[in-house]
PDB file of N, CA, C and O in Angstrom:
ATOM      1  N   UNK A   1      24.452  -8.549   7.682  1.00  0.00           N
ATOM      2  CA  UNK A   1      24.061  -7.479   6.826  1.00  0.00           C
ATOM      3  C   UNK A   1      23.106  -6.559   8.218  1.00  0.00           C
ATOM      4  O   UNK A   1      22.542  -7.103   9.167  1.00  0.00           O
ATOM      5  N   UNK A   2      23.180  -5.066   7.930  1.00  0.00           N
ATOM      6  CA  UNK A   2      22.737  -4.272   8.431  1.00  0.00           C
ATOM      7  C   UNK A   2      20.992  -4.562   9.202  1.00  0.00           C
ATOM      8  O   UNK A   2      20.388  -4.675  10.269  1.00  0.00           O
ATOM      9  N   UNK A   3      20.842  -4.560   7.658  1.00  0.00           N
ATOM     10  CA  UNK A   3      18.749  -5.351   8.038  1.00  0.00           C
ATOM     11  C   UNK A   3      18.715  -5.702   9.390  1.00  0.00           C
ATOM     12  O   UNK A   3      18.376  -5.004  10.345  1.00  0.00           O
ATOM     13  N   UNK A   4      19.257  -7.319   9.359  1.00  0.00           N
ATOM     14  CA  UNK A   4      19.120  -8.384  10.862  1.00  0.00           C
ATOM     15  C   UNK A   4      19.920  -7.517  11.970  1.00  0.00           C
ATOM     16  O   UNK A   4      20.001  -8.154  13.020  1.00  0.00           O
ATOM     17  N   UNK A   5      20.595  -6.119  12.042  1.00  0.00           N
ATOM     18  CA  UNK A   5      21.370  -5.470  12.586  1.00  0.00           C
ATOM     19  C   UNK A   5      20.290  -4.200  13.229  1.00  0.00           C
ATOM     20  O   UNK A   5      19.645  -4.118  14.274  1.00  0.00           O
ATOM     21  N   UNK A   6      20.386  -3.695  12.570  1.00  0.00           N
ATOM     22  CA  UNK A   6      19.881  -2.475  13.079  1.00  0.00           C
ATOM     23  C   UNK A   6      18.158  -1.617  11.870  1.00  0.00           C
ATOM     24  O   UNK A   6      17.987  -1.404  10.670  1.00  0.00           O
ATOM     25  N   UNK A   7      17.464  -1.452  12.918  1.00  0.00           N
ATOM     26  CA  UNK A   7      16.289  -0.912  12.096  1.00  0.00           C
ATOM     27  C   UNK A   7      15.979   0.657  11.514  1.00  0.00           C
ATOM     28  O   UNK A   7      15.658   1.752  11.974  1.00  0.00           O
ATOM     29  N   UNK A   8      16.299   0.012  10.142  1.00  0.00           N
ATOM     30  CA  UNK A   8      15.735   1.871   9.250  1.00  0.00           C
ATOM     31  C   UNK A   8      14.216   2.043   9.017  1.00  0.00           C
ATOM     32  O   UNK A   8      13.341   1.299   8.574  1.00  0.00           O
ATOM     33  N   UNK A   9      14.238   3.166   9.433  1.00  0.00           N
ATOM     34  CA  UNK A   9      13.261   3.669   8.416  1.00  0.00           C
ATOM     35  C   UNK A   9      13.781   4.465   7.375  1.00  0.00           C
ATOM     36  O   UNK A   9      14.696   5.287   7.414  1.00  0.00           O
ATOM     37  N   UNK A  10      12.737   3.937   6.005  1.00  0.00           N
ATOM     38  CA  UNK A  10      13.166   5.021   4.955  1.00  0.00           C
ATOM     39  C   UNK A  10      11.632   5.898   4.639  1.00  0.00           C
ATOM     40  O   UNK A  10      10.517   5.529   4.271  1.00  0.00           O
ATOM     41  N   UNK A  11      12.145   7.024   4.942  1.00  0.00           N
ATOM     42  CA  UNK A  11      10.569   8.287   4.530  1.00  0.00           C
ATOM     43  C   UNK A  11      10.505   8.459   3.437  1.00  0.00           C
ATOM     44  O   UNK A  11      10.245   9.657   3.323  1.00  0.00           O
ATOM     45  N   UNK A  12      10.606   7.839   2.081  1.00  0.00           N
ATOM     46  CA  UNK A  12      10.514   8.070   1.043  1.00  0.00           C
ATOM     47  C   UNK A  12       9.410   7.089   0.400  1.00  0.00           C
ATOM     48  O   UNK A  12       8.512   7.309  -0.413  1.00  0.00           O
ATOM     49  N   UNK A  13       9.979   5.475   1.332  1.00  0.00           N
ATOM     50  CA  UNK A  13       8.682   5.038   1.129  1.00  0.00           C
ATOM     51  C   UNK A  13       7.742   4.447   2.330  1.00  0.00           C
ATOM     52  O   UNK A  13       6.512   4.451   2.281  1.00  0.00           O
ATOM     53  N   UNK A  14       8.531   3.929   3.430  1.00  0.00           N
ATOM     54  CA  UNK A  14       6.951   3.657   4.555  1.00  0.00           C
ATOM     55  C   UNK A  14       6.589   4.956   4.939  1.00  0.00           C
ATOM     56  O   UNK A  14       5.566   4.828   5.612  1.00  0.00           O
ATOM     57  N   UNK A  15       7.029   6.651   4.830  1.00  0.00           N
ATOM     58  CA  UNK A  15       6.407   7.311   4.723  1.00  0.00           C
ATOM     59  C   UNK A  15       5.547   8.029   4.422  1.00  0.00           C
ATOM     60  O   UNK A  15       4.841   8.898   4.934  1.00  0.00           O
ATOM     61  N   UNK A  16       5.736   7.403   3.224  1.00  0.00           N
ATOM     62  CA  UNK A  16       4.446   8.018   2.127  1.00  0.00           C
ATOM     63  C   UNK A  16       3.600   6.595   1.939  1.00  0.00           C
ATOM     64  O   UNK A  16       2.370   6.576   1.899  1.00  0.00           O
ATOM     65  N   UNK A  17       4.306   5.590   1.846  1.00  0.00           N
ATOM     66  CA  UNK A  17       3.105   4.542   2.151  1.00  0.00           C
ATOM     67  C   UNK A  17       2.632   4.866   2.988  1.00  0.00           C
ATOM     68  O   UNK A  17       1.439   4.959   2.703  1.00  0.00           O
ATOM     69  N   UNK A  18       2.876   5.269   4.442  1.00  0.00           N
ATOM     70  CA  UNK A  18       2.305   5.234   5.914  1.00  0.00           C
ATOM     71  C   UNK A  18       1.354   6.115   5.831  1.00  0.00           C
ATOM     72  O   UNK A  18       0.308   5.659   6.291  1.00  0.00           O
ATOM     73  N   UNK A  19       1.216   7.693   5.257  1.00  0.00           N
ATOM     74  CA  UNK A  19       0.520   8.586   4.611  1.00  0.00           C
ATOM     75  C   UNK A  19      -0.463   8.260   3.776  1.00  0.00           C
ATOM     76  O   UNK A  19      -1.525   8.880   3.740  1.00  0.00           O
ATOM     77  N   UNK A  20      -0.197   7.294   3.060  1.00  0.00           N
ATOM     78  CA  UNK A  20      -1.156   7.305   1.848  1.00  0.00           C
ATOM     79  C   UNK A  20      -2.179   6.520   3.045  1.00  0.00           C
ATOM     80  O   UNK A  20      -3.204   6.991   3.537  1.00  0.00           O
ATOM     81  N   UNK A  21      -1.552   5.191   3.330  1.00  0.00           N
ATOM     82  CA  UNK A  21      -2.309   4.756   3.659  1.00  0.00           C
ATOM     83  C   UNK A  21      -3.716   5.226   4.386  1.00  0.00           C
ATOM     84  O   UNK A  21      -4.925   5.244   4.154  1.00  0.00           O
ATOM     85  N   UNK A  22      -2.791   5.589   5.395  1.00  0.00           N
ATOM     86  CA  UNK A  22      -3.724   6.738   6.336  1.00  0.00           C
ATOM     87  C   UNK A  22      -5.114   7.602   5.325  1.00  0.00           C
ATOM     88  O   UNK A  22      -6.241   7.253   5.676  1.00  0.00           O
ATOM     89  N   UNK A  23      -5.066   8.434   4.398  1.00  0.00           N
ATOM     90  CA  UNK A  23      -5.843   8.895   3.661  1.00  0.00           C
ATOM     91  C   UNK A  23      -6.623   7.578   3.135  1.00  0.00           C
ATOM     92  O   UNK A  23      -7.733   7.322   3.602  1.00  0.00           O
ATOM     93  N   UNK A  24      -6.146   6.911   2.352  1.00  0.00           N
ATOM     94  CA  UNK A  24      -7.170   5.450   1.740  1.00  0.00           C
ATOM     95  C   UNK A  24      -7.929   5.352   2.596  1.00  0.00           C
ATOM     96  O   UNK A  24      -9.121   5.356   2.291  1.00  0.00           O
ATOM     97  N   UNK A  25      -7.485   5.210   4.196  1.00  0.00           N
ATOM     98  CA  UNK A  25      -8.478   4.030   5.024  1.00  0.00           C
ATOM     99  C   UNK A  25      -9.298   5.547   5.635  1.00  0.00           C
ATOM    100  O   UNK A  25     -10.417   5.117   5.916  1.00  0.00           O
ATOM    101  N   UNK A  26      -9.300   6.810   5.914  1.00  0.00           N
ATOM    102  CA  UNK A  26      -9.983   8.167   6.270  1.00  0.00           C
ATOM    103  C   UNK A  26     -10.982   8.328   4.994  1.00  0.00           C
ATOM    104  O   UNK A  26     -12.179   8.163   5.230  1.00  0.00           O
ATOM    105  N   UNK A  27     -10.515   8.695   3.411  1.00  0.00           N
ATOM    106  CA  UNK A  27     -11.593   8.163   2.593  1.00  0.00           C
ATOM    107  C   UNK A  27     -13.162   6.933   2.459  1.00  0.00           C
ATOM    108  O   UNK A  27     -14.357   7.014   2.176  1.00  0.00           O
ATOM    109  N   UNK A  28     -12.187   5.909   2.861  1.00  0.00           N
ATOM    110  CA  UNK A  28     -13.711   4.353   3.161  1.00  0.00           C
ATOM    111  C   UNK A  28     -14.557   5.269   3.984  1.00  0.00           C
ATOM    112  O   UNK A  28     -15.661   5.670   3.615  1.00  0.00           O
ATOM    113  N   UNK A  29     -14.016   5.565   5.061  1.00  0.00           N
ATOM    114  CA  UNK A  29     -15.181   5.722   6.307  1.00  0.00           C
ATOM    115  C   UNK A  29     -15.906   7.043   5.436  1.00  0.00           C
ATOM    116  O   UNK A  29     -17.050   7.000   4.984  1.00  0.00           O
ATOM    117  N   UNK A  30     -15.243   7.875   5.348  1.00  0.00           N
ATOM    118  CA  UNK A  30     -15.894   9.213   4.481  1.00  0.00           C
ATOM    119  C   UNK A  30     -17.214   9.111   4.065  1.00  0.00           C
ATOM    120  O   UNK A  30     -18.188   9.789   4.392  1.00  0.00           O
ATOM    121  N   UNK A  31     -17.055   7.577   2.811  1.00  0.00           N
ATOM    122  CA  UNK A  31     -17.663   7.135   2.349  1.00  0.00           C
ATOM    123  C   UNK A  31     -18.553   6.563   2.843  1.00  0.00           C
ATOM    124  O   UNK A  31     -19.564   6.438   2.153  1.00  0.00           O
ATOM    125  N   UNK A  32     -18.546   5.856   4.532  1.00  0.00           N
ATOM    126  CA  UNK A  32     -19.318   5.093   4.925  1.00  0.00           C
ATOM    127  C   UNK A  32     -18.707   3.570   4.599  1.00  0.00           C
ATOM    128  O   UNK A  32     -19.291   2.547   4.955  1.00  0.00           O
ATOM    129  N   UNK A  33     -17.762   3.576   4.052  1.00  0.00           N
ATOM    130  CA  UNK A  33     -17.413   1.620   3.955  1.00  0.00           C
ATOM    131  C   UNK A  33     -16.398   1.312   4.767  1.00  0.00           C
ATOM    132  O   UNK A  33     -15.690   2.252   5.127  1.00  0.00           O
ATOM    133  N   UNK A  34     -16.101   0.058   5.213  1.00  0.00           N
ATOM    134  CA  UNK A  34     -15.790  -0.185   6.221  1.00  0.00           C
ATOM    135  C   UNK A  34     -13.839  -0.430   5.759  1.00  0.00           C
ATOM    136  O   UNK A  34     -13.312  -0.705   4.681  1.00  0.00           O
ATOM    137  N   UNK A  35     -13.363  -0.225   6.862  1.00  0.00           N
ATOM    138  CA  UNK A  35     -11.941   0.412   6.294  1.00  0.00           C
ATOM    139  C   UNK A  35     -11.448  -1.159   5.909  1.00  0.00           C
ATOM    140  O   UNK A  35     -10.498  -1.171   5.127  1.00  0.00           O
ATOM    141  N   UNK A  36     -11.854  -2.256   6.259  1.00  0.00           N
ATOM    142  CA  UNK A  36     -11.674  -3.756   5.980  1.00  0.00           C
ATOM    143  C   UNK A  36     -11.967  -3.608   5.020  1.00  0.00           C
ATOM    144  O   UNK A  36     -10.926  -3.849   4.410  1.00  0.00           O
ATOM    145  N   UNK A  37     -12.754  -3.338   4.244  1.00  0.00           N
ATOM    146  CA  UNK A  37     -12.723  -3.102   2.877  1.00  0.00           C
ATOM    147  C   UNK A  37     -11.375  -2.545   1.640  1.00  0.00           C
ATOM    148  O   UNK A  37     -11.267  -2.185   0.468  1.00  0.00           O
ATOM    149  N   UNK A  38     -10.617  -2.763   2.759  1.00  0.00           N
ATOM    150  CA  UNK A  38      -8.878  -1.884   1.830  1.00  0.00           C
ATOM    151  C   UNK A  38      -8.755  -3.525   0.388  1.00  0.00           C
ATOM    152  O   UNK A  38      -8.239  -3.346  -0.715  1.00  0.00           O
ATOM    153  N   UNK A  39      -8.979  -4.047   0.556  1.00  0.00           N
ATOM    154  CA  UNK A  39      -8.810  -5.420  -0.412  1.00  0.00           C
ATOM    155  C   UNK A  39      -9.133  -5.304  -1.450  1.00  0.00           C
ATOM    156  O   UNK A  39      -8.466  -5.225  -2.482  1.00  0.00           O
ATOM    157  N   UNK A  40     -10.951  -5.267  -1.160  1.00  0.00           N
ATOM    158  CA  UNK A  40     -11.587  -4.613  -2.284  1.00  0.00           C
ATOM    159  C   UNK A  40     -11.805  -4.149  -3.249  1.00  0.00           C
ATOM    160  O   UNK A  40     -12.319  -4.601  -4.272  1.00  0.00           O
ATOM    161  N   UNK A  41     -11.085  -2.343  -2.765  1.00  0.00           N
ATOM    162  CA  UNK A  41     -10.986  -1.729  -4.052  1.00  0.00           C
ATOM    163  C   UNK A  41     -10.053  -1.434  -4.688  1.00  0.00           C
ATOM    164  O   UNK A  41      -9.130  -1.151  -3.924  1.00  0.00           O
ATOM    165  N   UNK A  42      -9.754  -1.334  -5.788  1.00  0.00           N
ATOM    166  CA  UNK A  42      -8.173  -1.388  -7.059  1.00  0.00           C
ATOM    167  C   UNK A  42      -7.712   0.181  -7.336  1.00  0.00           C
ATOM    168  O   UNK A  42      -8.263   1.224  -7.690  1.00  0.00           O
ATOM    169  N   UNK A  43      -6.365  -0.264  -6.963  1.00  0.00           N
ATOM    170  CA  UNK A  43      -5.262   0.860  -6.747  1.00  0.00           C
ATOM    171  C   UNK A  43      -4.673   0.871  -7.768  1.00  0.00           C
ATOM    172  O   UNK A  43      -4.141  -0.217  -7.992  1.00  0.00           O
ATOM    173  N   UNK A  44      -4.454   1.872  -8.782  1.00  0.00           N
ATOM    174  CA  UNK A  44      -3.793   2.345  -9.733  1.00  0.00           C
ATOM    175  C   UNK A  44      -2.045   2.717  -8.880  1.00  0.00           C
ATOM    176  O   UNK A  44      -2.141   3.721  -8.174  1.00  0.00           O
ATOM    177  N   UNK A  45      -1.112   2.308  -8.870  1.00  0.00           N
ATOM    178  CA  UNK A  45      -0.620   2.971  -8.214  1.00  0.00           C
ATOM    179  C   UNK A  45       0.669   4.027  -9.529  1.00  0.00           C
ATOM    180  O   UNK A  45       1.676   3.325  -9.613  1.00  0.00           O
ATOM    181  N   UNK A  46       0.870   5.454 -10.513  1.00  0.00           N
ATOM    182  CA  UNK A  46       1.035   6.262 -10.778  1.00  0.00           C
ATOM    183  C   UNK A  46       3.137   6.393 -10.423  1.00  0.00           C
ATOM    184  O   UNK A  46       3.584   7.250  -9.660  1.00  0.00           O
ATOM    185  N   UNK A  47       3.835   5.612 -10.990  1.00  0.00           N
ATOM    186  CA  UNK A  47       4.594   5.258 -10.741  1.00  0.00           C
ATOM    187  C   UNK A  47       5.105   4.202 -10.550  1.00  0.00           C
ATOM    188  O   UNK A  47       4.269   3.336 -10.294  1.00  0.00           O
ATOM    189  N   UNK A  48       7.012   3.560 -10.559  1.00  0.00           N
ATOM    190  CA  UNK A  48       6.754   2.059 -10.445  1.00  0.00           C
ATOM    191  C   UNK A  48       7.837   2.564 -10.007  1.00  0.00           C
ATOM    192  O   UNK A  48       8.264   1.480  -9.608  1.00  0.00           O
ATOM    193  N   UNK A  49       9.033   3.606  -9.610  1.00  0.00           N
ATOM    194  CA  UNK A  49       9.977   3.719  -8.328  1.00  0.00           C
ATOM    195  C   UNK A  49       9.715   4.146  -7.053  1.00  0.00           C
ATOM    196  O   UNK A  49       8.565   3.982  -6.646  1.00  0.00           O
ATOM    197  N   UNK A  50      10.612   4.713  -6.250  1.00  0.00           N
ATOM    198  CA  UNK A  50      11.248   3.367  -5.007  1.00  0.00           C
ATOM    199  C   UNK A  50       9.631   3.414  -3.890  1.00  0.00           C
ATOM    200  O   UNK A  50       9.185   2.543  -3.142  1.00  0.00           O
ATOM    201  N   UNK A  51       8.964   5.176  -4.297  1.00  0.00           N
ATOM    202  CA  UNK A  51       8.482   5.080  -4.417  1.00  0.00           C
ATOM    203  C   UNK A  51       6.585   5.075  -4.093  1.00  0.00           C
ATOM    204  O   UNK A  51       5.870   5.640  -3.266  1.00  0.00           O
ATOM    205  N   UNK A  52       6.398   4.354  -4.958  1.00  0.00           N
ATOM    206  CA  UNK A  52       5.378   3.772  -5.716  1.00  0.00           C
ATOM    207  C   UNK A  52       5.373   2.471  -5.364  1.00  0.00           C
ATOM    208  O   UNK A  52       4.349   2.033  -4.840  1.00  0.00           O
ATOM    209  N   UNK A  53       5.830   2.118  -5.450  1.00  0.00           N
ATOM    210  CA  UNK A  53       6.124   0.303  -5.329  1.00  0.00           C
ATOM    211  C   UNK A  53       6.266   0.194  -3.601  1.00  0.00           C
ATOM    212  O   UNK A  53       5.997  -0.859  -3.023  1.00  0.00           O
ATOM    213  N   UNK A  54       6.847   1.756  -2.671  1.00  0.00           N
ATOM    214  CA  UNK A  54       6.716   1.712  -1.172  1.00  0.00           C
ATOM    215  C   UNK A  54       4.844   1.813  -0.814  1.00  0.00           C
ATOM    216  O   UNK A  54       4.326   1.159   0.092  1.00  0.00           O
ATOM    217  N   UNK A  55       4.443   2.300  -1.288  1.00  0.00           N
ATOM    218  CA  UNK A  55       3.194   2.831  -0.760  1.00  0.00           C
ATOM    219  C   UNK A  55       2.446   1.474  -1.553  1.00  0.00           C
ATOM    220  O   UNK A  55       1.467   1.209  -0.856  1.00  0.00           O
ATOM    221  N   UNK A  56       2.503   0.571  -2.646  1.00  0.00           N
ATOM    222  CA  UNK A  56       1.792  -0.387  -2.694  1.00  0.00           C
ATOM    223  C   UNK A  56       2.488  -1.751  -1.358  1.00  0.00           C
ATOM    224  O   UNK A  56       1.843  -2.498  -0.623  1.00  0.00           O
ATOM    225  N   UNK A  57       3.903  -1.603  -1.509  1.00  0.00           N
ATOM    226  CA  UNK A  57       3.700  -2.695  -0.197  1.00  0.00           C
ATOM    227  C   UNK A  57       4.014  -2.103   1.466  1.00  0.00           C
ATOM    228  O   UNK A  57       4.877  -2.587   2.198  1.00  0.00           O
ATOM    229  N   UNK A  58       3.148  -1.020   1.817  1.00  0.00           N
ATOM    230  CA  UNK A  58       2.544  -1.014   2.825  1.00  0.00           C
ATOM    231  C   UNK A  58       1.501  -1.327   2.651  1.00  0.00           C
ATOM    232  O   UNK A  58       0.958  -2.038   3.497  1.00  0.00           O
ATOM    233  N   UNK A  59       0.497  -0.743   0.974  1.00  0.00           N
ATOM    234  CA  UNK A  59      -1.377  -1.102   1.165  1.00  0.00           C
ATOM    235  C   UNK A  59      -1.294  -2.460   1.456  1.00  0.00           C
ATOM    236  O   UNK A  59      -2.093  -2.956   2.251  1.00  0.00           O
ATOM    237  N   UNK A  60       0.058  -3.504   0.609  1.00  0.00           N
ATOM    238  CA  UNK A  60      -0.823  -5.150   0.317  1.00  0.00           C
ATOM    239  C   UNK A  60      -0.427  -5.509   1.781  1.00  0.00           C
ATOM    240  O   UNK A  60      -1.165  -6.421   2.153  1.00  0.00           O
ATOM    241  N   UNK A  61       0.473  -5.136   2.778  1.00  0.00           N
ATOM    242  CA  UNK A  61       1.064  -5.919   3.498  1.00  0.00           C
ATOM    243  C   UNK A  61      -0.465  -4.865   5.114  1.00  0.00           C
ATOM    244  O   UNK A  61      -0.583  -4.874   6.339  1.00  0.00           O
ATOM    245  N   UNK A  62      -0.943  -4.430   4.326  1.00  0.00           N
ATOM    246  CA  UNK A  62      -2.535  -3.677   5.242  1.00  0.00           C
ATOM    247  C   UNK A  62      -3.593  -5.001   4.822  1.00  0.00           C
ATOM    248  O   UNK A  62      -4.040  -5.776   5.668  1.00  0.00           O
ATOM    249  N   UNK A  63      -3.774  -5.055   3.925  1.00  0.00           N
ATOM    250  CA  UNK A  63      -4.589  -5.985   3.389  1.00  0.00           C
ATOM    251  C   UNK A  63      -4.937  -7.708   3.856  1.00  0.00           C
ATOM    252  O   UNK A  63      -5.840  -8.492   4.147  1.00  0.00           O
ATOM    253  N   UNK A  64      -3.193  -7.540   3.632  1.00  0.00           N
ATOM    254  CA  UNK A  64      -2.650  -9.130   4.584  1.00  0.00           C
ATOM    255  C   UNK A  64      -3.274  -8.840   5.660  1.00  0.00           C
ATOM    256  O   UNK A  64      -4.146  -9.570   6.131  1.00  0.00           O
ATOM    257  N   UNK A  65      -2.873  -7.661   6.214  1.00  0.00           N
ATOM    258  CA  UNK A  65      -3.183  -8.114   8.536  1.00  0.00           C
ATOM    259  C   UNK A  65      -4.955  -7.617   8.460  1.00  0.00           C
ATOM    260  O   UNK A  65      -5.793  -7.734   9.354  1.00  0.00           O
ATOM    261  N   UNK A  66      -5.121  -7.066   7.117  1.00  0.00           N
ATOM    262  CA  UNK A  66      -7.030  -7.149   7.597  1.00  0.00           C
ATOM    263  C   UNK A  66      -7.729  -9.083   7.426  1.00  0.00           C
ATOM    264  O   UNK A  66      -8.681  -9.758   7.820  1.00  0.00           O
ATOM    265  N   UNK A  67      -6.551  -9.218   6.627  1.00  0.00           N
ATOM    266  CA  UNK A  67      -6.986 -11.355   5.943  1.00  0.00           C
ATOM    267  C   UNK A  67      -7.060 -11.300   5.093  1.00  0.00           C
ATOM    268  O   UNK A  67      -7.302 -12.492   4.904  1.00  0.00           O
ATOM    269  N   UNK A  68      -7.084 -10.713   3.756  1.00  0.00           N
ATOM    270  CA  UNK A  68      -6.466 -11.265   2.635  1.00  0.00           C
ATOM    271  C   UNK A  68      -5.326 -11.518   2.257  1.00  0.00           C
ATOM    272  O   UNK A  68      -4.267 -10.920   2.447  1.00  0.00           O
ATOM    273  N   UNK A  69      -5.640 -12.710   1.542  1.00  0.00           N
ATOM    274  CA  UNK A  69      -4.389 -14.102   1.394  1.00  0.00           C
ATOM    275  C   UNK A  69      -3.217 -12.565   0.557  1.00  0.00           C
ATOM    276  O   UNK A  69      -3.438 -11.365   0.718  1.00  0.00           O
ATOM    277  N   UNK A  70      -2.087 -13.163  -0.255  1.00  0.00           N
ATOM    278  CA  UNK A  70      -1.485 -11.876  -0.713  1.00  0.00           C
ATOM    279  C   UNK A  70      -1.356 -12.690  -2.548  1.00  0.00           C
ATOM    280  O   UNK A  70      -0.753 -12.742  -3.620  1.00  0.00           O
ATOM    281  N   UNK A  71      -2.100 -13.007  -1.989  1.00  0.00           N
ATOM    282  CA  UNK A  71      -2.611 -13.332  -3.906  1.00  0.00           C
ATOM    283  C   UNK A  71      -3.863 -12.839  -4.582  1.00  0.00           C
ATOM    284  O   UNK A  71      -4.170 -12.831  -5.775  1.00  0.00           O
ATOM    285  N   UNK A  72      -4.994 -12.120  -2.694  1.00  0.00           N
ATOM    286  CA  UNK A  72      -5.457 -11.733  -3.563  1.00  0.00           C
ATOM    287  C   UNK A  72      -5.665 -10.141  -3.703  1.00  0.00           C
ATOM    288  O   UNK A  72      -6.310  -9.324  -4.361  1.00  0.00           O
ATOM    289  N   UNK A  73      -4.441 -10.236  -2.376  1.00  0.00           N
ATOM    290  CA  UNK A  73      -4.157  -8.122  -2.357  1.00  0.00           C
ATOM    291  C   UNK A  73      -2.965  -7.803  -3.179  1.00  0.00           C
ATOM    292  O   UNK A  73      -2.551  -6.643  -3.188  1.00  0.00           O
ATOM    293  N   UNK A  74      -2.397  -8.694  -3.848  1.00  0.00           N
ATOM    294  CA  UNK A  74      -1.947  -8.081  -5.324  1.00  0.00           C
ATOM    295  C   UNK A  74      -2.437  -7.808  -6.195  1.00  0.00           C
ATOM    296  O   UNK A  74      -1.832  -7.033  -6.936  1.00  0.00           O
ATOM    297  N   UNK A  75      -4.087  -8.381  -6.684  1.00  0.00           N
ATOM    298  CA  UNK A  75      -4.546  -8.887  -7.207  1.00  0.00           C
ATOM    299  C   UNK A  75      -5.777  -7.568  -7.257  1.00  0.00           C
ATOM    300  O   UNK A  75      -6.675  -7.594  -8.098  1.00  0.00           O
ATOM    301  N   UNK A  76      -5.660  -6.541  -6.314  1.00  0.00           N
ATOM    302  CA  UNK A  76      -6.310  -4.818  -6.653  1.00  0.00           C
ATOM    303  C   UNK A  76      -5.284  -4.054  -6.910  1.00  0.00           C
ATOM    304  O   UNK A  76      -5.595  -2.871  -6.775  1.00  0.00           O
ATOM    305  N   UNK A  77      -3.502  -4.306  -7.420  1.00  0.00           N
ATOM    306  CA  UNK A  77      -3.416  -3.562  -7.365  1.00  0.00           C
ATOM    307  C   UNK A  77      -2.768  -2.854  -9.550  1.00  0.00           C
ATOM    308  O   UNK A  77      -2.322  -3.484 -10.509  1.00  0.00           O
ATOM    309  N   UNK A  78      -2.915  -2.184  -9.454  1.00  0.00           N
ATOM    310  CA  UNK A  78      -2.058  -1.693 -11.312  1.00  0.00           C
ATOM    311  C   UNK A  78      -1.221  -0.556 -11.294  1.00  0.00           C
ATOM    312  O   UNK A  78      -1.411   0.563 -10.817  1.00  0.00           O
ATOM    313  N   UNK A  79      -0.325  -1.008 -11.858  1.00  0.00           N
ATOM    314  CA  UNK A  79       1.460  -0.216 -11.404  1.00  0.00           C
ATOM    315  C   UNK A  79       1.408   0.235 -13.226  1.00  0.00           C
ATOM    316  O   UNK A  79       1.416  -0.459 -14.243  1.00  0.00           O
ATOM    317  N   UNK A  80       1.368   1.365 -13.047  1.00  0.00           N
ATOM    318  CA  UNK A  80       1.648   2.015 -14.444  1.00  0.00           C
ATOM    319  C   UNK A  80       3.393   3.051 -14.174  1.00  0.00           C
ATOM    320  O   UNK A  80       4.017   3.593 -13.262  1.00  0.00           O
ATOM    321  N   UNK A  81       3.497   2.807 -15.613  1.00  0.00           N
ATOM    322  CA  UNK A  81       5.110   4.373 -15.823  1.00  0.00           C
ATOM    323  C   UNK A  81       4.582   5.155 -16.484  1.00  0.00           C
ATOM    324  O   UNK A  81       3.395   4.834 -16.535  1.00  0.00           O
ATOM    325  N   UNK A  82       4.905   6.735 -17.501  1.00  0.00           N
ATOM    326  CA  UNK A  82       5.336   6.190 -17.765  1.00  0.00           C
ATOM    327  C   UNK A  82       5.320   5.958 -19.809  1.00  0.00           C
ATOM    328  O   UNK A  82       5.015   6.511 -20.866  1.00  0.00           O
ATOM    329  N   UNK A  83       5.677   5.198 -19.437  1.00  0.00           N
ATOM    330  CA  UNK A  83       5.343   3.731 -20.697  1.00  0.00           C
ATOM    331  C   UNK A  83       4.063   3.291 -20.498  1.00  0.00           C
ATOM    332  O   UNK A  83       3.556   2.632 -21.406  1.00  0.00           O
ATOM    333  N   UNK A  84       3.212   3.589 -19.162  1.00  0.00           N
ATOM    334  CA  UNK A  84       2.317   2.580 -19.343  1.00  0.00           C
ATOM    335  C   UNK A  84       2.162   1.795 -18.657  1.00  0.00           C
ATOM    336  O   UNK A  84       1.331   0.920 -18.898  1.00  0.00           O
TER     337      UNK A  84
END
């Protein structure tokens, strides 16, 4: 499979996720909170398409990198689509 041989970057998924992560970390700083409080936030993702799920994956990976468990990180998210 090409995934094991070539690094790929999907700007619709990873690019949107990285930009969103930067914005959220900046907002936490602006509120006077530590960026390490990311996992304590409740995050609503409006849209369960590739970009929305990609954003969620990037944010969850950041939470795990900050020391949250995968289970705790997943509990921070609520994903909704046009049908709720």
